[in-house]
N, C-alpha and C positions, 0 to 999 in steps of 0.2 A: 540520539538514534543509532540504533544499532542495525544493519542490514542483517536478514536472516532467511533471504531466499525469494525468488520471483515467483509469482503466480501464473501460469499459463491456461488455466482450465477453469472452468465455471461460468465463463461468458458466453452469452449469446452475440451474434456479430453485432447486433445492433447495441447491446451495452457496451461492447468495446469502443465502438465509434463514439458514442455518447458521451462515455468516459473519458475517451482520449480528448474530445471536444473541451469538456470540462478542465482536464490538467492543462491542455494547451494554456488555457487562460491564466495560468497562475505559474509561469515561470519561474524559478529558484534562481538568483543571483549567483548563489554559492550552492555548490551540492550539498544536502543535508547529511550524507554519507559517504567514504571512500569508496568507490566501486569503479572499478574497471572493466566497463562493459561496453562492446560496440553499440552502437546507435542508442545510448541510454540517455534519458530525458528527465531532467528532474524538474520538480515542482514544489511551490510551496506547501508545508504539511498542514492543510486546512482538513481534508477529509480523513474518515476513519473507515477503513472497509473490515467487514467481517470475513474471516478466513477460517476453514477448517482445516485439519492437518492430522496424520496418523501418528507421528512422533517428531520429537526434536532429536537429530542426528547428534554425534560425538563431537563434530564441528560447530554446534550450536543454530544448524539451519532447518528447516521446516522440512520434512518429508512429505511429500505427496499434496502439497497447500492447495485450495480450492476455494476460488473468490465467491462468495453466498451474497455480496452485494455492497451498498454503501449505507454507513447508519445514517438515521436522520440527524441535522443539526443539533437538533435540542438533546438528543441522546449522548451528545460527544462530550459533555461537561464532566462525565465522571472519568473521561480518559486525559483531559488536559486539566483539570481541576488539581492544584497541588495539594496532596496529603499531609495535613498537620502532625 
């Protein structure tokens, strides 16, 4: 896994609260990425978020990322399935 930036927009207050509860139930024993960020909380990588962005910067971060929602669990197979 590679950190490409944080998403700070696209959430309603309710969506943010609900997502925080879901993620709090899946704490990671070891952070999945090396990230020095104040108050960062890591969880197991179970969910797949849909995020839009305007471009990828020269340092390989997303510019203007916006949260669109979580994928349905049934749709996650194409992300996690190993390509042969």
